[in-house]
N, C-alpha and C positions, 0 to 999 in steps of 0.2 A: 504494500500500500504506500503510495506517495502522498505526502502532505503538502498541499499547496496553501499558500496564505492568501493574500489579496492579489488579484490580477493587475499587472502593470505598475506596481508600486516599488518593486525592488530597486535598490540603489546600485546593484552589481553592474560593473563595467569591465570589459575585457579588451585590451589593446592587442589584437592579434599580431600587429607588426613587431611588438616587443617580445612576444611569446617565443620561447626556445623549445617548447614541447617536452619539458622535463617530467610532467605528470604529477607534480606535487599537489596541484589543485584537486586532482582526482583522488589522490591518497587521503587528503584531509577533509574533503567535503562530505558532511554527513548525509546529504540528500542527493548525491549523484547529479549535481548541476552541470558538471563538465564532462567532456570526452575529448580524446585526441584524434584528430583527423588530419591526415597529410602533414604530420609532424608539428601541428599547432593545436592548442586547446581551443575548444569552442563551447559555447553555452548550450546545453540541451534544452533547458526550459528555465528562464529566469524566475518564473513564478514559484519554482521549488525552493529558491534561495531563502534561507531564514536569517540572512544577514549576520551570521556569527563572526565573520571576518577571518576565519581560519585560512581561506584561500589567499587573501591579500597578504596576510602576515607571512605566509610560507612561500610566496612567489619570489624566487631569487632575482628576478629582473623587473619587479614592480609593474607587471603587465595587467594586474587585477586591482581594482579599487572597489570598495564597498563601505558604506557608512554603517559600521557594526552597531547593533543595539539601538536602532532608531525605529520610530513609527510603530505601525500596527503589528509588524512581524515580532517585534520585541514584546508587545502586549500579549500576543498569542502565546509566546514562549513562557512569559511570566505566569500567565493563567494556568498553563499546563503544569508548570513546576509547583505552583502554590495550590493547585486544585480549585481554582476560582475561574470565573468568566474573564475573558480578555478585557482589559480596561486601559486604554491609552489616553482617555480623557478628551478625545476629539469629538465625541458625540454630544449633543445637547443634554442627553440623559445620563452622561458619564460612561456610556458603553463605547466599545471600539467601533470604528468605521463600519 
């Protein structure tokens, strides 16, 4: 089962020109967001990204950027960890987007 968060809100960016195809992003990504194709990383589905930042931190050539721990993806994670509903405070009633 793959867990998608909110469509089109991920801050994940990959600069394929900088990528050297080392595969570290694949190794550290908990949601299989990346794959290697023709010796370069590519994003399989950005909506799978939970913005943990592991890929960016482990990329030796800084080809990946992501704002870790932001927005509704963080609220979903916090809710799962705490056993509560997601709450990022962006809704009028205090619920997540």
